[in-house]
C-alpha positions in Angstrom: 65.2 66.6 111.5 61.6 67.1 110.3 61.0 69.4 107.4 59.2 72.7 108.2 55.7 73.5 106.9 54.9 75.9 104.2 51.9 77.7 105.6 50.1 79.3 102.7 48.3 82.4 104.0 45.3 83.2 101.8 42.2 85.4 101.8 40.7 88.1 99.7 42.5 91.3 98.9 42.4 93.7 101.9 41.8 91.0 104.5 45.1 91.8 106.2 47.3 88.8 105.2 50.5 90.7 105.5 49.6 92.3 108.8 48.6 88.9 110.3 51.8 87.3 108.9 54.0 90.1 110.4 52.1 89.7 113.7 52.7 85.9 113.7 56.4 86.3 113.0 56.7 88.9 115.8 54.9 86.6 118.2 56.9 83.5 117.1 60.4 84.3 115.8 60.8 80.7 114.6 58.4 81.5 111.8 60.1 82.6 108.5 58.4 85.2 106.3 58.7 84.3 102.6 59.7 87.2 100.4 57.8 86.9 97.1 58.8 88.1 93.7 56.1 90.3 92.1 55.7 92.3 88.9 54.6 95.3 90.9 56.4 98.6 91.1 58.6 98.8 94.2 57.1 102.1 95.5 53.6 100.6 95.9 54.5 99.2 99.3 52.5 96.8 101.4 54.5 93.6 101.9 58.3 93.3 101.6 58.8 91.9 98.1 61.2 91.7 95.2 59.9 93.9 92.4 60.7 92.8 88.8 59.6 93.5 85.3 57.3 91.0 83.5 60.3 90.1 81.3 62.6 89.4 84.3 59.9 87.4 86.0 59.5 85.2 82.9 63.3 84.7 82.8 63.4 83.7 86.5 60.4 81.4 86.0 62.1 79.7 82.9 65.3 79.3 85.0 63.4 77.4 87.7 63.7 80.2 90.3 60.2 79.6 91.7 58.7 76.6 93.5 55.3 78.0 92.7 54.2 81.0 90.6 50.9 82.4 89.4 49.1 85.4 87.9 46.4 87.5 89.6 45.1 91.0 89.4 47.3 91.8 86.3 50.5 90.9 88.2 52.8 87.8 88.4 53.8 86.4 91.8 56.4 83.8 92.6 57.5 81.9 95.7 61.3 81.4 95.4 62.6 77.9 95.2 65.3 78.8 97.7 62.6 78.5 100.4 63.0 74.7 100.1 66.3 75.0 101.9 64.7 76.8 104.9 62.0 74.2 105.0 64.6 71.4 104.9 66.2 72.9 107.9 63.0 72.4 109.9 61.7 75.9 109.9 58.0 76.7 109.3 57.5 79.4 106.6 54.6 81.8 106.1 53.9 82.7 102.5 51.2 85.1 101.1 49.5 82.8 98.5 46.8 82.9 95.9 43.8 80.7 96.4 44.3 79.7 92.7 47.8 78.4 93.4 47.0 76.3 96.4 47.0 72.9 94.6 50.4 73.8 93.0 51.7 74.6 96.5 50.4 71.4 97.9 52.3 69.6 95.2 55.5 71.7 95.6 55.9 71.5 99.3 56.1 68.3 101.4 54.4 69.8 104.5 51.8 72.2 103.3 48.8 73.8 105.1 46.6 76.8 104.6 45.7 79.6 106.9 42.6 81.1 105.4 41.8 84.6 106.6 38.3 86.1 106.2 36.6 89.4 106.8 33.2 91.0 106.1 32.8 92.8 102.7 32.6 96.2 104.3 35.9 95.6 106.1 37.6 94.6 102.8 36.2 97.6 100.9 37.5 100.1 103.5 40.9 98.5 103.7 41.3 98.4 99.9 40.4 102.0 99.6 42.6 103.0 102.5 45.7 101.4 101.1 45.4 103.4 97.9 47.1 101.0 95.5 44.1 100.2 93.3 41.6 102.2 91.2 37.9 101.9 92.1 37.5 99.5 89.2 40.3 97.3 90.5 38.8 97.4 94.0 35.4 96.3 92.6 37.1 93.4 90.7 39.0 92.3 93.9 35.8 92.5 96.0 33.9 90.4 93.4 36.5 87.6 93.9 36.4 87.8 97.7 34.2 84.7 98.2 36.2 82.5 95.8 36.2 79.0 97.3 39.3 77.0 98.3 40.1 73.8 96.5 39.0 70.6 98.2 41.5 68.2 99.9 43.7 70.7 101.6 44.5 71.1 105.3 42.8 74.4 106.0 42.5 76.5 109.2 40.2 79.6 109.0 40.2 82.7 111.1 38.3 86.0 110.8 40.2 89.3 110.8 37.4 91.8 111.3 38.4 92.8 114.8 41.6 93.7 116.6 44.8 92.5 114.8 46.4 91.2 118.1 43.3 89.0 118.7 43.5 87.6 115.1 47.2 86.8 115.5 46.5 85.1 118.9 43.8 82.9 117.3 46.1 82.1 114.4 48.9 81.1 116.7 46.6 78.8 118.6 45.5 77.1 115.4 49.1 76.7 114.1 50.8 75.6 117.3 48.9 72.3 117.9 49.8 71.2 114.4 53.5 71.4 115.1 53.4 68.4 117.5 
């Protein structure tokens, strides 16, 4: 049996990574959504995640609980090492990733590719304001990082999420399907 792919879903804050991932999983139930561990309060919503304190995150990291982890936006994020078992079973996995952690992901996972989601700056600004998780200063900081480039040497598929979500999901599926063969 061939190992599954870890599909790192990246893009600037507010681009709709979680919505696209949920749409992909609904359209293709063979895709597994990776549940990250984050040092974010549980009531802030958004994606389905395991909320932990910074101290607990550091303990988990030291114990080898994560295949990949990184810090961004004053938070810590981790991809659980247990996902390796799902991949070994041949299932493709979607994980919300940081662009800064892509090279570490490429090293950690045997079959690694990137789904890069983009959107216009005005789309991002509206979505960030609408979700209500960040202050205006935090939104400005996230928007300033929106055009951060991806590292070279990775297998990257890029789609725009400025329009209708269903259309974005359909485009993403068409990009991901041929790669399975």
